[in-house]
C-alpha positions as CSV (number, residue, x, y, z in Angstrom):
1,X,-11.8,-52.0,-1.3
2,X,-9.9,-48.7,-1.1
3,X,-11.6,-45.6,-2.5
4,X,-8.5,-43.6,-3.5
5,X,-4.9,-44.7,-4.3
6,X,-1.8,-42.7,-3.3
7,X,1.5,-43.0,-5.1
8,X,4.2,-43.1,-2.4
9,X,7.6,-42.3,-3.7
10,X,11.0,-42.4,-2.0
11,X,14.3,-44.3,-1.6
12,X,13.1,-47.5,-0.2
13,X,16.6,-48.7,0.5
14,X,17.4,-46.0,3.1
15,X,13.9,-44.8,4.1
16,X,12.1,-48.2,4.1
17,X,10.8,-47.9,7.7
18,X,9.5,-44.4,7.2
19,X,7.9,-45.1,3.8
20,X,6.2,-48.3,5.0
21,X,4.9,-46.4,8.0
22,X,3.3,-43.9,5.7
23,X,1.8,-46.6,3.5
24,X,0.4,-48.4,6.6
25,X,-1.3,-45.2,7.8
26,X,-2.9,-44.7,4.4
27,X,-4.1,-48.2,4.4
28,X,-5.4,-48.0,7.9
29,X,-7.6,-45.0,6.8
30,X,-9.1,-47.1,3.9
31,X,-6.8,-45.8,1.2
32,X,-4.8,-47.8,-1.4
33,X,-1.1,-47.5,-2.0
34,X,1.1,-47.7,-5.1
35,X,4.8,-47.7,-4.1
36,X,7.7,-46.4,-6.3
37,X,11.3,-46.9,-5.3
38,X,13.8,-44.3,-6.5
39,X,16.9,-45.5,-4.7
40,X,20.1,-46.4,-6.6
41,X,22.5,-48.4,-4.5
42,X,20.4,-50.6,-2.2
43,X,17.2,-52.6,-2.2
44,X,14.0,-52.4,-0.1
45,X,13.2,-55.1,2.4
46,X,10.3,-56.2,0.1
47,X,9.6,-55.4,-3.5
48,X,7.8,-52.2,-4.4
49,X,5.1,-51.9,-7.1
50,X,7.5,-49.9,-9.3
51,X,11.1,-50.9,-8.9
52,X,14.1,-48.6,-9.2
53,X,14.9,-50.5,-12.5
54,X,11.5,-49.6,-13.8
55,X,12.0,-46.0,-12.9
56,X,15.5,-45.7,-14.5
57,X,14.2,-47.4,-17.7
58,X,11.3,-45.0,-18.0
59,X,13.8,-42.2,-18.5
60,X,15.9,-44.2,-21.0
61,X,18.6,-45.2,-18.5
62,X,19.7,-48.1,-16.3
63,X,20.6,-48.3,-12.6
64,X,24.0,-49.5,-13.7
65,X,24.5,-46.1,-15.5
66,X,23.5,-44.3,-12.4
67,X,26.0,-46.2,-10.3
68,X,28.9,-46.2,-12.8
69,X,28.6,-42.4,-13.2
70,X,30.0,-42.1,-9.6
71,X,28.2,-38.8,-9.2
72,X,25.3,-38.6,-6.8
73,X,23.8,-35.6,-8.6
74,X,23.9,-37.4,-12.0
75,X,22.3,-40.4,-10.4
76,X,19.5,-38.3,-8.8
77,X,18.7,-36.7,-12.1
78,X,18.5,-40.0,-13.9
79,X,16.0,-41.2,-11.3
80,X,14.1,-37.9,-11.3
81,X,13.6,-38.0,-15.0
82,X,12.3,-41.6,-14.9
83,X,10.2,-40.9,-11.8
84,X,8.5,-37.9,-13.4
85,X,7.8,-39.7,-16.6
86,X,6.5,-42.7,-14.8
87,X,4.2,-40.7,-12.5
88,X,2.8,-38.8,-15.5
89,X,2.1,-42.0,-17.4
90,X,0.6,-43.8,-14.4
91,X,-1.7,-40.9,-13.8
92,X,-2.9,-40.8,-17.4
93,X,-3.7,-44.5,-17.0
94,X,-5.7,-43.8,-13.9
95,X,-3.5,-45.7,-11.5
96,X,-3.4,-43.2,-8.6
97,X,-5.3,-40.2,-7.3
98,X,-2.6,-38.4,-5.3
99,X,1.1,-38.5,-4.7
100,X,3.3,-38.2,-1.6
101,X,7.1,-38.0,-1.9
102,X,9.5,-38.3,1.0
103,X,13.1,-37.1,1.1
104,X,15.9,-34.9,2.2
105,X,17.6,-32.6,-0.3
106,X,18.1,-35.3,-2.8
107,X,14.6,-36.7,-2.5
108,X,13.1,-33.1,-2.5
109,X,14.9,-32.3,-5.7
110,X,13.4,-35.4,-7.3
111,X,10.0,-34.7,-5.8
112,X,9.7,-31.3,-7.4
113,X,10.1,-32.9,-10.8
114,X,7.6,-35.6,-10.0
115,X,5.0,-33.1,-8.8
116,X,5.6,-30.8,-11.8
117,X,4.8,-33.6,-14.1
118,X,1.3,-33.9,-12.8
119,X,-1.7,-31.7,-13.7
120,X,-3.4,-29.1,-11.6
121,X,-5.9,-30.8,-9.3
122,X,-3.9,-33.9,-8.5
123,X,-3.0,-33.7,-4.8
124,X,0.8,-33.3,-4.5
125,X,2.5,-33.6,-1.1
126,X,6.2,-33.5,-0.4
127,X,7.4,-34.4,3.1
128,X,10.9,-32.9,3.3
129,X,13.6,-32.0,5.7
130,X,14.0,-28.7,3.8
131,X,10.3,-27.8,3.4
132,X,9.8,-24.0,3.2
133,X,13.6,-23.5,2.9
134,X,15.3,-20.9,0.6
135,X,17.0,-23.9,-1.0
136,X,13.8,-24.4,-3.0
137,X,13.5,-22.1,-6.0
138,X,10.0,-20.8,-6.5
139,X,10.0,-21.5,-10.2
140,X,10.2,-25.3,-9.5
141,X,7.1,-25.3,-7.4
142,X,3.9,-26.5,-9.1
143,X,0.8,-24.3,-8.7
144,X,-0.9,-26.5,-6.2
145,X,1.9,-28.3,-4.3
146,X,1.8,-28.9,-0.6
147,X,4.9,-29.3,1.6
148,X,5.2,-30.6,5.1
149,X,8.3,-30.3,7.2
150,X,9.8,-33.7,8.1
151,X,10.7,-32.8,11.6
152,X,13.2,-35.1,13.4
153,X,13.1,-37.5,10.4
154,X,16.6,-37.5,9.0
155,X,17.2,-41.1,10.0
156,X,14.8,-43.7,11.5
157,X,11.4,-43.6,13.0
158,X,10.6,-41.9,16.3
159,X,7.5,-40.2,17.9
160,X,8.5,-36.8,16.6
161,X,8.7,-37.7,12.9
162,X,5.7,-40.0,13.1
163,X,3.6,-36.9,13.9
164,X,4.7,-35.4,10.6
165,X,4.5,-38.6,8.6
166,X,1.0,-39.5,9.8
167,X,-0.3,-36.0,9.2
168,X,1.1,-36.2,5.6
169,X,-0.5,-39.5,5.0
170,X,-3.9,-38.3,6.2
171,X,-3.6,-35.0,4.3
172,X,-2.9,-36.6,0.9
173,X,-5.6,-39.2,1.3
174,X,-8.1,-36.6,2.5
175,X,-7.2,-34.3,-0.4
176,X,-7.6,-37.1,-2.9
177,X,-11.1,-37.8,-1.5
178,X,-12.1,-34.1,-1.2
179,X,-10.5,-32.5,-4.3
180,X,-12.8,-30.8,-6.8
181,X,-10.7,-30.9,-9.9
182,X,-10.9,-28.1,-12.4
183,X,-13.9,-28.8,-14.7
184,X,-13.3,-26.4,-17.6
185,X,-16.8,-26.6,-19.0
186,X,-16.7,-22.9,-19.6
187,X,-13.7,-21.2,-21.2
188,X,-11.4,-19.8,-18.6
189,X,-10.0,-16.2,-18.4
190,X,-6.8,-15.8,-16.5
191,X,-6.3,-12.5,-14.8
192,X,-3.4,-11.1,-12.6
193,X,-4.0,-8.5,-9.9
194,X,-3.2,-7.4,-6.4
195,X,-5.7,-6.7,-3.6
196,X,-8.5,-4.2,-4.0
197,X,-6.7,-1.5,-2.1
198,X,-4.3,-1.0,-4.9
199,X,-5.9,-2.5,-8.1
200,X,-9.7,-2.7,-8.5
201,X,-10.6,-3.6,-12.1
202,X,-11.4,-7.3,-11.2
203,X,-14.4,-6.1,-9.1
204,X,-16.1,-4.9,-12.3
205,X,-14.5,-7.4,-14.8
206,X,-15.2,-10.7,-13.0
207,X,-19.0,-10.4,-13.0
208,X,-19.0,-8.9,-16.5
209,X,-16.9,-11.8,-17.9
210,X,-19.0,-14.4,-16.1
211,X,-22.1,-12.8,-17.6
212,X,-20.5,-13.5,-21.0
213,X,-20.2,-17.2,-20.1
214,X,-16.5,-17.3,-18.9
215,X,-15.0,-18.6,-15.7
216,X,-12.5,-16.2,-14.3
217,X,-9.4,-17.1,-12.2
218,X,-7.6,-14.1,-10.6
219,X,-3.9,-14.7,-9.6
220,X,-2.2,-12.8,-6.9
221,X,1.0,-11.5,-8.6
222,X,3.4,-12.0,-5.7
223,X,5.8,-14.5,-7.2
224,X,4.0,-17.8,-6.6
225,X,0.7,-16.5,-8.1
226,X,2.6,-15.5,-11.3
227,X,4.2,-19.0,-11.4
228,X,0.7,-20.6,-11.3
229,X,-0.6,-18.2,-13.9
230,X,2.3,-18.9,-16.2
231,X,2.1,-22.7,-15.7
232,X,-1.6,-22.7,-16.7
233,X,-0.9,-20.4,-19.6
234,X,1.7,-22.8,-20.9
235,X,-0.8,-25.6,-20.8
236,X,-3.3,-23.5,-22.9
237,X,-5.7,-23.6,-20.0
238,X,-6.9,-20.1,-20.8
239,X,-9.2,-18.9,-23.6
240,X,-7.5,-15.5,-23.1
241,X,-5.6,-13.7,-20.4
242,X,-5.9,-10.2,-18.9
243,X,-2.4,-9.8,-17.5
244,X,-2.9,-6.5,-15.8
245,X,-0.4,-6.8,-12.9
246,X,3.0,-7.6,-14.5
247,X,5.0,-6.3,-11.5
248,X,6.8,-9.7,-11.2
249,X,8.5,-8.8,-14.4
250,X,10.1,-5.8,-12.7
251,X,10.8,-7.7,-9.6
252,X,12.8,-10.3,-11.6
253,X,14.5,-7.5,-13.6
254,X,15.6,-5.8,-10.4
255,X,16.8,-8.9,-8.6
256,X,14.0,-9.3,-6.1
257,X,13.4,-12.7,-4.5
258,X,9.7,-12.2,-5.1
259,X,9.9,-13.4,-8.7
260,X,7.7,-15.5,-10.9
261,X,10.8,-16.5,-13.0
262,X,12.4,-15.4,-16.2
263,X,9.5,-16.7,-18.3
264,X,6.9,-14.4,-16.7
265,X,4.7,-12.8,-19.4
266,X,5.9,-15.2,-22.1
267,X,4.0,-18.4,-21.8
268,X,0.6,-17.2,-23.0
269,X,2.1,-15.7,-26.1
270,X,4.2,-18.8,-26.9
271,X,1.1,-21.0,-26.4
272,X,-1.0,-18.9,-28.8
273,X,-3.3,-17.5,-26.1
274,X,-4.7,-14.0,-26.8
275,X,-3.5,-11.4,-24.3
276,X,-4.8,-8.1,-23.1
277,X,-1.9,-6.6,-21.1
278,X,-1.8,-3.5,-18.8
279,X,1.0,-2.2,-16.5
280,X,-0.7,-2.4,-13.1
281,X,1.9,-1.6,-10.4
282,X,4.7,-1.6,-13.0
283,X,6.4,1.2,-11.0
284,X,6.9,-0.7,-7.8
285,X,9.5,-3.4,-7.0
286,X,8.4,-5.7,-4.2
287,X,10.9,-7.4,-2.0
288,X,10.9,-9.5,1.2
289,X,10.0,-7.0,3.9
290,X,12.3,-8.5,6.5
291,X,15.3,-8.4,4.2
292,X,17.4,-5.5,2.7
293,X,16.2,-4.2,-0.6
294,X,17.9,-5.7,-3.7
295,X,21.1,-3.9,-4.5
296,X,19.7,-2.4,-7.7
297,X,17.1,-0.5,-5.8
298,X,19.1,0.2,-2.6
299,X,18.7,3.7,-1.3
300,X,15.3,4.3,-3.0
301,X,12.1,5.2,-1.2
302,X,10.6,2.2,0.6
303,X,6.9,1.6,1.2
304,X,6.2,-1.0,3.8
305,X,3.1,-2.9,2.9
306,X,3.2,-5.3,5.9
307,X,5.9,-7.2,7.8
308,X,6.3,-9.7,4.9
309,X,6.4,-7.4,1.9
310,X,7.8,-3.9,1.1
311,X,8.1,-2.0,-2.1
312,X,10.4,0.6,-3.6
313,X,9.4,3.1,-6.3
314,X,11.3,2.7,-9.6
315,X,13.2,5.7,-10.9
316,X,12.3,7.1,-14.4
317,X,15.2,5.2,-15.9
318,X,14.2,2.0,-14.3
319,X,10.7,2.5,-15.5
320,X,12.0,2.9,-19.1
321,X,13.8,-0.4,-18.6
322,X,10.6,-2.0,-17.4
323,X,8.8,-0.8,-20.5
324,X,11.5,-2.3,-22.8
325,X,11.4,-5.6,-20.8
326,X,7.6,-5.9,-21.2
327,X,7.7,-5.0,-24.9
328,X,10.5,-7.5,-25.5
329,X,8.5,-10.3,-23.9
330,X,5.3,-9.4,-25.8
331,X,7.2,-9.4,-29.1
332,X,7.4,-13.2,-28.7
333,X,3.6,-13.7,-28.8
334,X,2.1,-15.8,-31.6
335,X,-1.5,-14.7,-30.9
336,X,-3.3,-11.3,-30.7
337,X,-1.9,-8.9,-28.1
338,X,-3.3,-5.6,-27.0
339,X,-1.3,-3.4,-24.6
340,X,-3.9,-1.3,-22.8
341,X,-2.1,1.8,-21.4
342,X,-3.9,4.0,-18.9
343,X,-2.0,7.3,-19.0
344,X,-3.2,8.7,-15.6
345,X,-1.7,6.1,-13.4
346,X,-1.4,2.4,-12.8
347,X,-2.1,1.8,-9.1
348,X,-4.2,3.5,-6.5
349,X,-1.2,5.1,-4.8
350,X,-0.2,6.6,-8.2
351,X,-3.3,8.7,-8.6
352,X,-2.9,12.5,-8.9
353,X,-2.0,13.6,-5.4
354,X,-1.4,10.0,-4.3
355,X,1.5,9.2,-1.9
356,X,3.5,7.3,-4.6
357,X,2.8,9.6,-7.5
358,X,5.6,10.5,-9.9
359,X,4.5,12.4,-12.9
360,X,8.0,12.3,-14.3
361,X,8.3,8.5,-13.8
362,X,4.9,7.9,-15.5
363,X,5.8,10.1,-18.4
364,X,9.0,8.2,-18.9
365,X,7.3,4.9,-18.9
366,X,4.6,6.0,-21.3
367,X,7.2,7.5,-23.7
368,X,9.3,4.3,-23.7
369,X,6.2,2.1,-24.2
370,X,5.4,4.1,-27.3
371,X,9.0,3.9,-28.6
372,X,9.4,0.2,-27.8
373,X,6.0,-1.4,-28.6
374,X,6.6,-4.2,-31.1
375,X,4.7,-4.4,-34.4
376,X,2.7,-7.5,-33.3
377,X,1.2,-5.6,-30.3
378,X,-1.7,-3.2,-30.6
379,X,-1.1,-0.3,-28.3
380,X,-4.3,1.3,-27.0
381,X,-3.9,4.4,-24.8
382,X,-6.8,5.5,-22.7
383,X,-7.0,8.8,-20.8
384,X,-7.9,7.4,-17.4
385,X,-6.5,5.7,-14.3
386,X,-6.2,1.9,-14.2
387,X,-8.8,1.8,-11.4
388,X,-11.4,3.9,-13.3
389,X,-14.4,2.3,-14.8
390,X,-13.2,3.4,-18.3
391,X,-10.3,1.0,-18.0
392,X,-12.5,-2.1,-17.4
393,X,-14.9,-1.0,-20.1
394,X,-12.0,-0.7,-22.6
395,X,-10.7,-4.2,-21.7
396,X,-14.2,-5.7,-22.2
397,X,-14.5,-3.9,-25.6
398,X,-11.2,-5.5,-26.8
399,X,-12.4,-9.0,-25.6
400,X,-15.8,-8.5,-27.3
401,X,-14.1,-7.6,-30.6
402,X,-11.9,-10.7,-30.4
403,X,-14.9,-12.9,-29.7
404,X,-16.7,-11.3,-32.7
405,X,-13.7,-11.9,-34.9
406,X,-13.2,-15.5,-33.7
407,X,-9.8,-14.8,-32.1
408,X,-11.3,-15.9,-28.7
409,X,-13.9,-18.6,-28.4
410,X,-17.2,-17.4,-27.0
411,X,-18.2,-18.2,-23.4
412,X,-20.8,-20.8,-22.6
413,X,-23.9,-19.3,-21.1
414,X,-25.7,-21.7,-18.7
415,X,-29.4,-21.5,-18.5
C-alpha cells in the first residue's frame, strides 16, 4: 500500500507518455497516484481518475464550450478554473498529499492556478518548459511552490527529459513524505524585514514575542517574501503583523521588477488582522542588479548590494509619494493599525553620518506621514532609529496593550 498519494495533472492527450512515465516513477518508489486530465481536444490512451469532463464541470462549464469557443486561451481558462476547484476540493477530502503539474506555457498557466488553490504545506511542483522565466509573474506564485525546468521535453520522451521528470517525481513524493506542515498551535506573528546588516529589530523582537507565547515568522521583503506574507495575511494566518519593511510598496510604485504586487500592505487590513507598521528601508528602491534601474529612478544614486540586487535612494519628492502610498493602503484596514515612526532613520545606512543619510529626505517623509496619516491609523512617533532598542520596546508595548484590550489574542505559553 502506498504511503503518500500524488495528484499528477496535465494534458493526457498530448503528454500521455510523459505523464505516465512520471506516474510510473512515483509508483516504483512506493507512492500512489491520482491522475487528472486537463486536455480539451483529444483523449488519453487510458482513462484518468479525473476526466477532462469532470474538470470542466467542476468550474461550471463543459468541454463542448471550451471547443466551441475556438479560442485556446478561453479553453485554458475554463480548464484552469475547474482544475483549481477540483484540486482544492480533493485536498479537503484528503485524496492526495502533493501535486505535480506538467506543461509548456499553457500547462504552466493552468498549473499556477492549481497550486494557488492549495494551502501552505501541500507540496506543489510544476515541471515546465518555462520554469524560472520572466513570463511568470511573481504575484501568481504561491508561497511554497517548487519549479523544475522541463529540459528537452517539448515533445516526447528521451533521456534528457527523463532526467527532469524522474527528479520531479522523486522530489514531490519525498516532499509529501517529509513535509512538516504548519501546526499553528500558538498564535503566529508575521514580520517583514531584511538582513541584520540593515534592519535588526527582529533580533530582539523574536525571542521577546516567543516568550509571550507566540510563534514568529520573519519574511524577507524582496518581492517573493512579501507575496508569501500577503498570502498568509489574506488567509488570516496571523494573530497580528509587524510590517516593518514595506520597501516592496515603493518598489512597485517606482516600477521595479522586485515587487510583491499591487496588494502589498493591504491584505492584513482587509482580513481584520491588527497591524503595527514601520517604514524600514522605505527610502530605497531595489531593482534587479544586472538590469538598468527603472525609468522613474534613472540617474539617481545607485548602491550595489550584490550582483543580484541594487538600490537607489529616493528623492524627497519620491519619499513624499511613498508616504502617501503607505497611508492610502493603511486607510483600508478594518482592524487596529499603529504606524510606528522612528524619526532618526529607518535603516542602518540612514543613521546620522551613514553613507545613505539624507536629512532632507527623512524630514520630507516624516512631514508627509503626519499630513497623510488616515484617521483609522494611530501614529506614534519615537525619537530613535529603527535599529535602536527603543524601537523594539515601543513595538512590544503596543502589542501588549492590544493583548490587554483583547484586540490580539494572547499567546500560548508551553510549560
